[in-house]
N, C-alpha and C positions, 0 to 999 in steps of 0.2 A: 647063685646068680644075683647080682646087685642091680639096683635101679639107677640108670644114668642120671636121673634128676636128684638123686640122693633123698628121695622121699621115703619116709619110714612108715607111712600110713596108707600106701597105695591100694588099688591102682589109681593113677591120676585120671582126671576127667577126660583126657584126650586119648586114652587107650581105645583102640578100635579092633574089634574081632580078635581080641586076645594078643594083639601085637603092640610092641613098644613104638610110640610116636617118634622117639629120638633115634633108635637104632634100626628103624625100618622093619625088616623081616624077623627080627629077634622077638621071641615070645615075651610078653610082659612077665616080669619076675613074680609079681603078686598073683597073677592068674595061675601060674604053675604051682605056687605055694598053696593056693586055695584048692587046686585040684588034688593035692596030696592030703587035704584035711577030710578024710573019708567020713569022719564022725560029725562033720559040720552040718547043722540043720538048715533048712531054708530060712532066709532072712539074715539077721545080724547076729553073729556069734561073738559075744563079748570076750570070751576067752581067747579067741583067735586075734581079735583086735588088740588085746593086751599083749600078746606075744609079739605082734608087729611093732607096737609102741616101745617095747623093751629095747629095740635097736637104737632108739634115740633118747632113752630114758634120762641119761645124765644131763643132757643139755636142756631137756624140757621138763625137769622134775617139778618146777614151780607151776608150770601150766597144768600138769597132771594133778597137782595137789588140791586145786580148787574145784568146787562142785560145778558140773556142767549145766545145771538147771538155770533157766533165765525167766524173769517175769515177762509176761506177754504184753503188758501195758507199756506203751512208749508215747512220746509226744508226736509220733508220726501219724498223720491222717491216713496215709496209705496202709499202715499197719492196722489201724482201727477198722478200716473198711474190710480188710481181709479177715480179721478176727470176728467181725460181725456177720460173716458169710456173704458179703457182697462180691459180685464178680468184678474184677478189676481189669483195667487195660493199661499196659505200659508200652512205650515206644522206645526207640534207640537213636541216640545222636552221638556222632563221633566228633570230638574236639578238633580244631583245625591243626594243620601241620606247622603253622606259624602263629603269629600274634593277632592276625586279622580275624576277629570273631563274628563278623557280620553275617556270614552264611549260617554259622551255628546258631546264632540268636534268632535268625529268621526261621530256621527249622524248629527251634524250641517253641516259638510263638505259634507256628503252624499246628504243632501237636497239642498245645495247651488246652483247647476246648474239648478234646475227646479222651485224654489220658488221665489216669490217677497219679502217675509218676513217670518220669523219663529217665532211662538208663544213660549214664554218661560213661562211655568206654574208656579204658585205661591203656593207652599205647597199643591199640588193637593191631593185630598182625605183626606184633613186635617191631613196629615202626614208630617214629617220633611223632607225637601229638602234644598239644597243650595238655597239661595235667588234668586228670579227672577231678581233682580237688578244686582247682580254680573254676573249671567249667561247671561243676555241680553247684557251686555258690552262685555263679552267674544265672543259672536256671532258677534257683531259688529267688533271686532278685527279680526275675520275670514273673514270679507268682506261681511257680509250678514246683512240686516236690521232685527232687532228683533221687536217683539211686546211685550213690557214689561207689565206684569200683576200685579195688586194688588187686594187682597181680602179684603173685609170689615170685614171679620171674625176675622182677627188677629191683627188689629191695631186700635188705636184711631185716632181721627182727626188730632192731632198734629204729630203723627208718619207718617200718610198718606201724609201730606203736606211735611214733611221733606224728605221722600223717593222720592217724585215726584221732589223736587228741586234737590236732588242728581242724579236722573235719567237724568234730563235735563243737569246737569253739566257734566255728563259722555257721553253726546252725543246721548242719547236715545230720539226718537221723536214719536214713535208709542206707544199708551197706551190703554190697555183694562181694564176697570173697571168691576169687578165681585163681587157678594155677597160672594161666597166661599162655598164649600161643608160643610155641617154640620158634626162635629165630631161624631164618634160613641158614643152611650150613655155611654159606659164604659170607654171612653177616659178621660184623665186628662186635656185635653186642655180647657182653659177658652175661651169661645166665646166672642168676643168684640162686633161687630155689632154696633159700635158707630154711623156710618153713613150707609145709604143704598147705593147701587151702583149708584142710581140716584143722591144722594147728593154728592157722590164722583166725579161724572162727573161734577157737578156744581162747586165743589171745584177746579178741574183741569181747568175748563173753566175760573174761576176767575184768576188763575195763568197765563193763557194765556192773560189776560188783565192787568197783572202786579200787582195784589192784592192778598193778602191771604184771608182766609175765614172770617177774622174779618174786611175786607175792608182796611187793611193797605198796603201801597205800598211795593212791593218786589224789586223795581227798574226795571231792565230789565225784560220784560215779558217772559214767556216760550212760546214755539211754538209746543205744543203737538198736534198730530192728534188723536182725541179721539174716542174710540170705546167702545162697550158694547156687552154683551151676549144677545141672544134672543132664545126663545123656540117656534118654529113655529108649532110644533105638539100638543102643550098643549091646553086643553079645560078647561074653556070656552075661546075661542079665543078673544072675545071682551075685556075681562079683560087683557089679555096678550098684545093686541094691544094698549090699554090705557097705559100700563106700558112702551111699546116701545116708544110711543109718548112723554111720560114724559122724557125719556132718550134723545130723540132728542132735546127737548126744553132745556134740561140741557147741551147739547153740543155734544152728540154722532153724529158722521158723518159716522160711519160704524158699522155694526153688524156682528159678527161671531156667528153662531147658533150651538146649540146642534145637534147631529147627526140626519140627515133627513132620515126617514124610508119610508115615503109615499110622493113621489114627486108630484103626481097628487093632493094630498090634500093641500100641502103647496105652490104650484106654485102661486095661486091667492093671498095668504097671502104675499108672497115675493113682488108681485106687489103693494100691499097695503102699505107696509113699504117703498118701493121705492118712492111711490107717496108722502110720508111725507118728502122726501128729503134726505134719507139716503141710503147708499150702503149696499147690503146684500151679505154676503159670507157664504153660507150654509156649514155645516159640513158633512163629510162622514167618517164613522167609519168602520174600517176593522173588520168584525165579524169572526175572524180567527179560532175559535173553538166553539163547543157547550157550553163549560164551560164559555167562555166569554159571550155568550148570557144569560146563567143562572145568571151570576153575574149582568149583566145589568138589567135584569128583576126583580131581587130580591133586589138589593142594590142601584141602581142609581135612585134617585127621578127624575121624569120628563122625563124619557126615557124608552121606551118599544119596544122590537123587535117584529114585527108582526109574527104571526104564519107561514105565507107563507115563510118568510125568514128563520125562525127557522128550518122549515122542509127541506129547500134546503141545509142548512149547515149540519144538522144531517144525511141526506141521501147521502151526497157526499162521494166519495172515498178519495178525497183529500180536507180536510176542507179549507186550505189556498187558494187553487186554486179557489174553489167555492166562497170564500169570495172576492177574487179579481174580479171575474166575476160580482158579485153583485155590488161591488163598481164602476166598470167601467160603468155598466148600469146606476147607480145613477149619476155618474159624467157627463155622456153625456146629461142626462136630465137637470141637474143643469146648464150646460153651455148654455142652450137655454133660461133660464129665469133669471139667477142671475148675479151678478157683479163679482163673483169670487167663489173659492172653497177652503175649509179648510179640509185638510186630517189629520185624526187622526189614525195613523197606529198601535198603541199599540205595539211599539217596532219593527215592521216589516217595517223598512224604505225603503228597496229595493222594497218591495211589494207596498208600497204607491206610490213610483215613477213610478212603472209599471202601476198603475192605471191611473196616469196622462198621461203617454205616450200612452197607449192603447186607452184612451178616446179621443185622438187627441187634447188634450189641449196644450201640449208642445211637 
């Protein structure tokens, strides 16, 4: 069985309960392979990862040839705070669908007083937005560090490298590598997936050592602080932990997670990732209406709102107020176990800031 995304290092981040996000009810090919590895121990099995990478060895030989280790020191204040053990706060802003950036800039300015960095998404939902590269530079011009994102969905390896060089030239230092949402089946978007997010991290790691993916010198090395996405609620957890460990070996130093719904369940998983040497920044999503919950449960692979939270929102007199209450509860619990918190307010920036303040984080 092969991966529809042509990923050689799977499972991808959007795998949910062992099923493939592209083929629906089809089991994830990598989960089935892992199930057959009876000798595999808990955690990351390097031998198994090596076998997976062999499938794409010829095209990625230069990536594999360089050491995956990265220095922790960068010019990023965000990185310095995390490395110093400070609890960080990040928010999320989506670039506009066109060229009018006034709403985006207003959102960035709203977040500026309470966050350590702001995530700038990259064509989220597989729909057209202003590039994360341009928007991230605009955030930097506003005096706030951005977390520049790239999806593997939209670019081949040449374009990915080119944009990373451009990002560094523009002063961007925090980078989040993601696979990217799968386009709707009726969309005209051509999926690239030339590299997996793990391979993209390795590529960026190489640039930090002064070499491109072919091993050729680029002169002055980049100084990116590398991050990746993690799905802490996903089952089977062992498969997801192996994926996380691969990303750490490839260069990831921090993880921002999909929205956390069950803190008790994921708290020990956060500790497992931290034990591997990475910082964990769990996500909190503002469940502002029943419609949002329905959309999440029906349309977003790898994310499900528990029935208890769904009932709380549906029975509330004020949906947004109840959503804020839930987010505050989640934020307080996250602050006890994680290295930071990532707020996804779904356009309700002021509500997101209220969550941070009421939780006593800022």
